C-alpha positions in Angstrom: -62.0 61.7 156.9 -62.9 62.8 153.4 -65.9 61.0 152.0 -65.4 60.0 148.4 -68.6 59.4 146.4 -68.7 57.2 143.3 -71.9 57.4 141.2 -73.3 56.8 137.8 -74.1 60.1 136.1 -76.7 60.2 133.3 -77.3 63.0 130.9 -81.0 62.8 131.7 -83.2 60.7 134.1 -84.6 58.6 131.3 -81.3 57.5 129.8 -80.4 53.8 130.0 -76.6 54.4 130.4 -74.2 56.9 131.9 -70.7 57.6 133.0 -69.1 56.9 136.4 -68.2 60.1 138.2 -66.3 60.7 141.5 -66.9 63.6 143.9 -65.9 64.8 147.3 -65.4 68.1 149.2 -62.2 69.7 150.3 -62.6 72.7 152.6 -66.2 73.1 151.4 -65.0 73.2 147.8 -66.5 70.4 145.6 -64.2 68.3 143.5 -65.8 66.1 140.9 -64.6 64.6 137.7 -65.4 61.8 135.2 -63.7 58.4 135.2 -64.7 58.2 131.5 -66.0 54.8 132.2 -69.4 54.3 130.4 -71.8 51.8 131.9 -75.4 50.8 131.1 -77.7 51.5 133.9 -78.6 47.8 134.4 -75.0 46.8 134.9 -74.2 49.4 137.6 -74.3 48.2 141.2 -74.9 51.4 143.1 -74.6 49.8 146.5 -71.1 48.2 145.8 -70.2 51.1 143.4 -69.0 48.8 140.7 -69.8 47.4 137.3 -71.5 44.0 137.4 -70.4 40.9 135.5 -73.2 41.4 132.9 -71.0 43.9 131.2 -68.4 42.1 129.1 -65.7 44.7 130.1 -66.7 44.8 133.8 -63.2 43.7 135.0 -61.4 46.4 133.0 -63.9 49.1 133.9 -63.7 48.2 137.6 -59.9 48.2 137.5 -60.0 51.7 136.0 -62.3 52.9 138.8 -60.2 51.3 141.5 -57.0 52.8 140.1 -58.5 56.3 140.1 -59.7 55.9 143.7 -56.2 54.6 144.7 -54.6 57.7 143.1 -57.0 59.9 144.9 -56.2 58.2 148.2 -52.5 58.5 147.5 -52.8 62.3 147.3 -54.8 62.4 150.5 -52.2 60.2 152.3 -49.2 62.2 151.0 -50.7 65.5 152.2 -51.7 64.0 155.5 -48.2 62.7 156.2 -46.7 66.1 155.3 -49.3 67.7 157.6 -50.1 70.1 154.8 -53.5 71.6 153.9 -55.1 70.1 150.8 -57.2 72.4 148.7 -59.2 71.8 145.5 -56.4 73.4 143.5 -53.5 71.5 145.1 -55.4 68.2 144.8 -56.1 68.6 141.1 -52.5 69.6 140.5 -51.2 66.5 142.5 -53.7 64.2 140.9 -53.0 65.2 137.3 -49.3 65.3 137.9 -47.4 63.5 135.0 -45.1 60.7 135.8 -43.0 60.1 132.7 -39.6 60.9 134.3 -38.1 58.7 137.0 -35.8 61.4 138.3 -35.3 65.2 138.2 -32.2 64.6 136.1 -34.2 62.8 133.4 -36.4 65.8 133.1 -33.5 68.2 133.0 -31.8 66.3 130.2 -35.0 66.4 128.1 -35.3 70.1 128.7 -31.6 70.8 127.8 -32.1 69.0 124.5 -35.1 71.2 123.8 -33.4 74.5 124.9 -29.9 73.9 123.7 -30.6 75.3 120.2 -31.3 78.7 121.8 -28.6 78.4 124.4 -25.1 79.8 124.2 -22.4 77.1 124.3 -20.9 78.7 127.4 -24.3 78.8 129.1 -25.0 75.2 128.3 -21.6 74.2 129.6 -22.4 76.0 132.9 -25.7 74.2 133.2 -24.1 70.8 132.6 -21.5 71.6 135.2 -24.1 72.6 137.7 -26.1 69.4 137.1 -22.9 67.2 137.5 -22.4 68.7 140.9 -26.0 68.1 141.8 -25.9 64.5 140.6 -22.8 63.8 142.7 -24.7 65.2 145.8 -27.9 63.3 145.1 -27.7 60.7 142.2 -31.4 59.7 142.4 -32.9 63.1 143.1 -36.7 63.1 142.6 -39.0 66.1 142.1 -40.5 65.5 145.6 -37.1 65.7 147.2 -36.6 69.3 146.2 -38.1 71.3 149.1 -37.1 74.6 150.8 -35.2 72.7 153.4 -33.4 70.6 150.7 -32.4 73.9 149.0 -30.9 75.1 152.3 -28.9 71.9 152.8 -27.6 71.9 149.2 -26.5 75.6 149.4 -24.6 74.7 152.6 -23.0 71.8 150.8 -21.8 74.0 148.0 -20.3 76.5 150.4 -18.8 74.2 153.0 -18.1 70.9 151.3 -17.2 72.1 147.8 -15.8 75.4 149.1 -17.7 77.4 146.4 -17.7 81.2 147.0 -21.0 82.9 147.6 -21.3 84.1 144.0 -20.6 80.6 142.6 -23.0 79.0 145.0 -25.8 81.4 144.1 -25.2 80.9 140.4 -25.6 77.2 140.9 -28.8 77.7 142.7 -30.0 80.0 139.9 -29.5 77.3 137.3 -31.3 74.8 139.4 -34.1 77.3 139.9 -34.7 77.5 136.1 -35.4 73.8 135.8 -37.4 73.6 139.0 -39.7 76.4 137.7 -40.1 74.6 134.4 -40.9 71.4 136.2 -43.5 73.2 138.4 -45.0 74.9 135.4 -45.2 71.5 133.5 -47.0 69.9 136.5 -44.1 67.6 137.7 -43.9 69.4 141.0 -46.8 70.3 143.3 -45.0 73.3 144.7 -42.2 75.7 143.7 -39.7 75.6 146.6 -37.9 78.6 145.2 -41.1 80.7 145.9 -39.7 81.1 149.4 -36.0 80.7 148.7 -34.2 83.9 147.7 -31.2 84.0 145.4 -29.4 87.0 146.7 -27.7 89.5 144.3 -24.0 89.7 145.1 -21.4 92.1 143.8 -19.7 90.6 140.9 -16.0 89.9 141.5 -13.8 92.0 139.3 -10.0 91.4 139.6 -8.0 93.8 137.4 -4.5 95.1 137.0 -3.4 98.6 137.8 -1.4 100.5 135.3 1.8 99.8 137.3 1.1 96.0 137.3 0.3 96.1 133.6 3.6 97.9 133.0 5.4 95.1 134.9 3.9 92.5 132.6 4.9 94.5 129.5 8.5 94.8 130.7 8.6 91.1 131.4 7.2 90.4 127.9 9.7 92.7 126.2 12.6 91.3 128.2 12.3 87.9 126.5 13.3 86.2 129.7 10.3 83.9 129.9 10.3 80.3 128.6 8.4 79.9 125.4 5.1 78.6 126.8 4.9 81.3 129.4 5.9 83.9 126.8 3.0 82.9 124.5 0.6 82.9 127.4 1.6 86.4 128.4 1.4 87.6 124.8 -2.2 86.3 124.5 -3.1 87.8 127.9 -1.7 91.2 127.0 -3.7 91.1 123.7 -6.8 90.7 125.9 -5.7 93.6 128.1 -5.4 96.0 125.1 -8.2 94.6 122.9 -11.1 94.3 125.5 -11.9 90.8 124.2 -13.1 87.7 125.9 -10.8 84.7 125.5 -13.3 82.9 123.2 -13.7 86.0 120.9 -10.0 86.5 120.7 -9.4 82.9 119.6 -11.9 83.3 116.8 -10.4 86.6 115.6 -9.1 86.8 111.9 -6.8 89.3 110.3 -9.4 90.1 107.7 -11.4 91.8 110.6 -8.7 94.5 111.0 -8.2 97.8 109.4 -5.4 100.3 110.1 -7.4 101.9 112.9 -9.8 99.3 114.3 -11.1 95.8 114.2 -14.7 94.6 114.0 -16.2 91.4 115.5 -19.4 89.8 116.8 -19.5 88.6 120.3 -19.5 84.8 120.4 -21.7 84.9 123.5 -24.5 86.7 121.5 -24.3 84.8 118.2 -27.9 83.4 118.6 -29.4 86.9 119.4 -28.8 88.9 116.2 -25.8 90.7 117.6 -24.6 94.1 116.4 -21.0 94.4 115.0 -18.6 95.7 117.6 -15.9 98.1 116.5 -12.8 98.4 118.7 -10.2 101.1 118.0 -6.6 99.9 117.9 -4.1 101.3 120.3 -0.3 101.5 119.6 0.5 98.6 122.0 -2.2 96.4 120.5 -0.8 97.1 117.0 2.7 96.1 118.2 1.4 93.0 119.8 -0.5 92.1 116.6 2.6 92.5 114.5 4.6 90.3 116.9 1.9 87.6 116.8 1.2 87.5 113.0 4.5 88.6 111.5 4.1 89.0 107.8 0.8 87.1 107.5 -2.0 89.0 105.9 -5.0 86.7 106.4 -6.2 83.8 108.5 -6.6 83.5 112.3 -4.7 86.0 114.5 -3.8 83.1 116.8 -2.9 80.0 114.9 -2.3 78.0 118.1 -3.9 78.7 121.4 -3.7 77.1 124.9 -6.6 75.6 126.8 -8.1 78.1 129.3 -7.1 75.9 132.2 -3.5 75.8 131.0 -3.5 79.5 130.4 -4.7 80.3 133.9 -2.1 78.0 135.4 0.6 79.7 133.4 -0.7 83.2 134.4 -0.3 82.3 138.1 3.3 81.4 137.5 3.8 84.6 135.5 2.2 86.7 138.3 4.8 85.2 140.8 7.7 86.1 138.5 6.4 89.6 138.0 5.8 90.0 141.8 2.1 90.7 141.3 0.1 89.5 144.3 -3.2 88.8 142.5 -5.1 85.8 141.2 -4.7 86.5 137.5 -6.8 84.6 135.0 -7.6 85.2 131.4 -10.8 87.2 132.5 -8.5 89.7 134.2 -7.4 90.9 130.8 -10.8 92.3 129.8 -11.4 93.7 133.3 -8.1 95.5 133.1 -8.9 97.1 129.7 -12.3 98.3 131.0 -11.0 99.6 134.3 -8.1 101.6 132.7 -10.3 102.9 129.9 -13.0 104.1 132.3 -10.4 105.7 134.6 -8.9 107.7 131.8 -12.1 108.6 129.9 -14.9 108.5 132.5 -17.1 107.6 129.5 -19.2 104.6 130.5 -21.4 104.8 127.4 -18.3 104.4 125.1 -17.0 101.5 127.2 -20.4 99.8 126.9 -20.1 100.0 123.1 -16.6 98.7 123.0 -17.3 95.8 125.4 -20.5 94.9 123.4 -22.7 94.9 126.5 -26.4 94.7 125.7 -27.3 96.1 129.1 -25.6 99.0 130.8 -25.9 97.1 134.1 -23.2 94.8 132.8 -20.9 97.7 132.3 -21.7 99.1 135.8 -19.5 96.4 137.4 -16.7 98.8 136.6 -18.4 101.7 138.4 -15.9 101.5 141.2 -13.6 103.6 138.9 -16.2 106.3 138.8 -16.5 106.2 142.6 -12.7 106.6 142.8 -12.9 109.6 140.4 -15.6 111.3 142.5 -13.4 110.9 145.6 -10.4 112.4 143.7 -12.5 115.1 142.1 -13.9 116.4 145.3 -10.3 117.1 146.5 -10.3 120.1 144.1 -12.4 122.1 146.6 -9.8 121.6 149.4 -7.9 124.7 148.2 -10.7 127.0 149.3 -10.8 128.2 152.9 -13.8 129.2 155.0 
């Protein structure tokens, strides 16, 4: 048992008043702190460790002391029930832990309000989606509930119950980790459960079209056989394939950004990070697509009407079936297709990085599979020599 001592501490032996302090030892380390309750010497009962009734505020002062002792005991009990070692550092962290949020979600909402001004809209949408999943799993999640074992259980839930792939599951855990680390730093959690829980780096999925598959879509587009909604979906998708753009950047594009040989834009994703202008050369098929889309218009948005991404992806699946392409085509495949074909033809990853507007070369390296293929093809040139 830990012996807790309550005593009146005076700044010098001759003083007539003092402040009530509390002290005890944890693993031979002394813990002592002030209750900030000032008492005159004559009103302190050292045997009962309480303020006597001669002090007009005795009841309030004794209540403060009792509450502090109760908080100390609660920390002792919590660690004893968890069979965990209590040190001076862990005690002080647990004792001073703030309690102004009822649930983990209340804390997350407050943090999102604070961080949203610096967060990209896409990133914020992802965070909100992750928290919606989490709330469905545990509506009243509290800081103390989030342990290493809980993280294991939730990861299994994402994989098995929600059928999330490994990449998606780890991305969800990565978002949760950001808020858990903030909560730990702010003192709402006594431990950081992610300290022993690894978010593994997985290879980013990169579905793209081959030149033959892209050719099939171009033939389908030029044939005019598709119904109008599918035709417009395919037209927009092909624009992504030849322009390198994300769907959001393409929707924001204006004719004023085009010259005869190139167009210039700023990535929507980087708008809060002082982005550099990105200049993309215009190929012949992109110029033809642009002419088909805008007709005789000289200014304004390139795409006056656009489909929702969900609708677009649903239409692309139907188009893939018609074109006999056995791949899960989404709008993201357009940008991946541009990058893969460009890199296969040029082998210039630095130029590709500039066109894609990547701030870090590691982003561009998801297309390194093309360079690996080129190495395998290139090595064949030595097969003509005999030894």
